[in-house]
C-alpha positions as CSV (number, residue, x, y, z in Angstrom):
1,M,-26.6,10.4,60.3
2,L,-24.1,12.7,62.1
3,R,-20.9,13.3,60.1
4,S,-17.8,15.3,61.0
5,I,-15.1,17.0,59.0
6,E,-11.8,18.4,60.1
7,V,-10.6,21.7,58.5
8,T,-6.9,22.5,59.0
9,A,-4.9,25.5,57.8
10,E,-1.6,27.3,58.4
11,L,-0.1,30.7,57.8
12,V,3.6,31.3,57.9
13,G,5.8,34.4,58.3
14,L,3.8,36.2,60.9
15,S,5.3,39.6,61.4
16,R,6.8,40.3,64.9
17,G,8.1,43.4,66.6
18,D,7.1,46.7,64.9
19,G,5.4,44.9,62.0
20,F,3.1,42.8,64.4
21,H,-0.5,42.8,63.1
22,N,-2.1,40.4,65.5
23,V,-3.3,38.2,62.7
24,H,-5.9,35.7,64.0
25,W,-8.5,33.3,62.8
26,Q,-12.1,34.5,63.2
27,G,-14.7,32.0,64.1
28,R,-16.4,32.2,60.7
29,L,-16.0,30.0,57.7
30,A,-17.7,28.7,54.6
31,V,-17.5,25.1,53.3
32,N,-19.3,23.2,50.6
33,L,-21.5,20.4,51.7
34,D,-24.3,18.3,50.3
35,C,-27.6,19.6,51.8
36,F,-30.4,17.1,52.5
37,I,-32.9,19.9,53.2
38,C,-32.9,21.4,49.7
39,E,-31.6,18.2,48.2
40,R,-28.7,19.9,46.4
41,T,-25.0,18.8,46.2
42,D,-22.0,21.1,46.6
43,R,-23.8,23.9,48.4
44,T,-21.8,26.6,50.1
45,T,-22.6,26.4,53.8
46,F,-21.8,29.4,56.1
47,L,-20.9,28.6,59.7
48,E,-20.1,30.8,62.8
49,R,-18.5,29.7,66.1
50,A,-21.1,29.3,68.9
51,E,-24.1,29.1,66.5
52,E,-26.1,25.9,66.6
53,R,-27.0,25.9,63.0
54,A,-25.6,27.0,59.7
55,V,-26.9,28.7,56.5
56,C,-27.0,26.8,53.2
57,S,-26.7,29.0,50.1
58,S,-29.0,26.6,48.2
59,D,-30.0,28.1,44.8
60,D,-32.4,30.6,43.1
61,Q,-35.3,28.1,43.4
62,H,-35.0,27.4,47.1
63,G,-33.1,30.4,48.5
64,K,-30.9,30.5,51.6
65,H,-32.1,28.4,54.5
66,F,-30.9,27.1,57.8
67,T,-29.3,23.7,57.9
68,A,-28.1,21.2,60.5
69,A,-24.4,22.0,60.8
70,R,-22.2,23.7,63.4
71,I,-18.6,24.3,64.4
72,A,-18.1,21.7,67.1
73,A,-14.4,22.6,67.9
74,F,-12.2,25.5,67.0
75,D,-8.5,25.6,68.0
76,S,-5.9,28.2,67.0
77,T,-2.2,28.1,67.9
78,I,0.8,30.3,67.2
79,E,4.3,28.8,67.2
80,D,7.5,29.8,65.5
81,E,5.8,32.5,63.4
82,R,3.2,30.0,62.2
83,L,-0.5,30.4,62.9
84,R,-2.4,27.1,62.8
85,L,-6.1,26.4,62.8
86,R,-8.0,23.2,63.4
87,A,-11.8,23.2,63.2
88,I,-14.2,20.3,63.5
89,I,-17.6,20.7,61.8
90,D,-20.5,18.4,62.7
91,F,-23.4,18.2,60.2
92,W,-26.3,16.0,59.4
93,W,-26.2,14.0,56.2
94,T,-28.5,11.5,54.6
95,P,-28.4,10.0,51.1
96,F,-30.5,11.7,48.4
97,R,-30.3,12.5,44.7
98,D,-29.6,16.1,43.6
99,S,-32.9,17.6,42.6
100,K,-31.3,19.5,39.7
101,H,-28.4,17.4,38.4
102,D,-29.8,13.9,39.4
103,R,-26.6,12.7,41.0
104,P,-26.2,11.1,44.4
105,S,-25.1,13.0,47.5
106,I,-21.9,11.9,49.3
107,A,-20.8,12.5,52.9
108,L,-17.8,14.6,51.8
109,T,-18.7,16.5,48.7
110,R,-17.0,15.8,45.4
111,A,-14.7,18.9,45.6
112,P,-14.1,19.9,49.2
113,W,-13.7,23.6,49.5
114,V,-13.3,26.0,52.4
115,R,-13.0,29.7,53.0
116,L,-11.5,30.9,56.3
117,H,-11.8,34.4,57.7
118,L,-9.0,36.3,59.4
119,G,-8.8,39.4,61.4
120,S,-5.8,41.7,62.1
121,Y,-4.9,45.0,63.7
122,C,-2.5,47.6,62.2
123,G,-0.7,49.3,65.1
124,E,0.8,51.9,62.8
125,H,-2.7,53.2,61.7
126,G,-4.7,52.0,64.7
127,E,-7.2,50.2,62.4
128,S,-8.7,46.7,62.3
129,G,-8.7,44.6,59.1
130,E,-10.3,41.5,57.8
131,T,-9.3,39.1,55.0
132,S,-9.8,35.5,54.0
133,I,-8.1,32.6,52.3
134,Q,-9.8,29.7,50.6
135,S,-8.6,26.3,49.4
136,N,-8.9,27.0,45.7
137,M,-6.5,29.9,45.6
138,V,-3.1,29.6,43.7
139,R,-0.4,29.3,46.3
140,P,1.6,31.0,47.8
141,V,-0.8,33.8,48.8
142,G,0.6,36.8,50.6
143,L,-1.7,38.6,53.1
144,G,-0.9,42.3,53.1
145,C,-2.2,44.9,55.5
146,R,-4.7,47.2,53.6
147,H,-3.7,50.1,55.9
148,C,0.2,50.1,55.8
149,D,0.9,47.6,52.9
150,A,3.1,45.5,55.2
151,M,3.1,41.7,54.6
152,M,1.3,40.1,57.6
153,A,1.6,36.4,56.7
154,T,1.7,33.9,53.8
155,S,-0.6,31.0,53.0
156,V,1.8,28.4,51.5
157,E,-0.4,25.4,51.4
158,A,-4.2,25.2,50.8
159,P,-6.4,24.5,53.8
160,T,-7.5,20.9,54.0
161,V,-10.9,19.3,54.5
162,R,-11.0,15.7,55.8
163,L,-14.0,13.5,56.6
164,L,-13.6,12.1,60.1
165,R,-16.8,10.0,60.4
């Protein structure tokens, strides 16, 4: 059956003026899902915007493989020095028992986790940069520019993952 999850995140304290780094969400993320193809629970699944399928990390026995998941919607807004993200991920799910740990699958995995990728541009050095945040980091997390050491933004709250259907 088709399931959907919503991923939301927010960064605060975006630098403006001379310290502006054009911090933006990239259309790439990783989330853990239960995979009916390899019949394993809590698998890291890699998704990219505009791709019609995702990649499941699986395990040593099965290896990485394609799975039925995609980013169905991706919306980013900037307001009052806050950068917000809302992404909807559609994926196919069916009940199964984990082939290694003999536990049942569930539509939203036992420990929802997400990693979101960000891009930036350092005007002082004329260089692009990339970083990420994930839901299991200790907050607050400061995101500094690797070129000029300026603070670009802060992740105060963990990104959320919520089952929609």
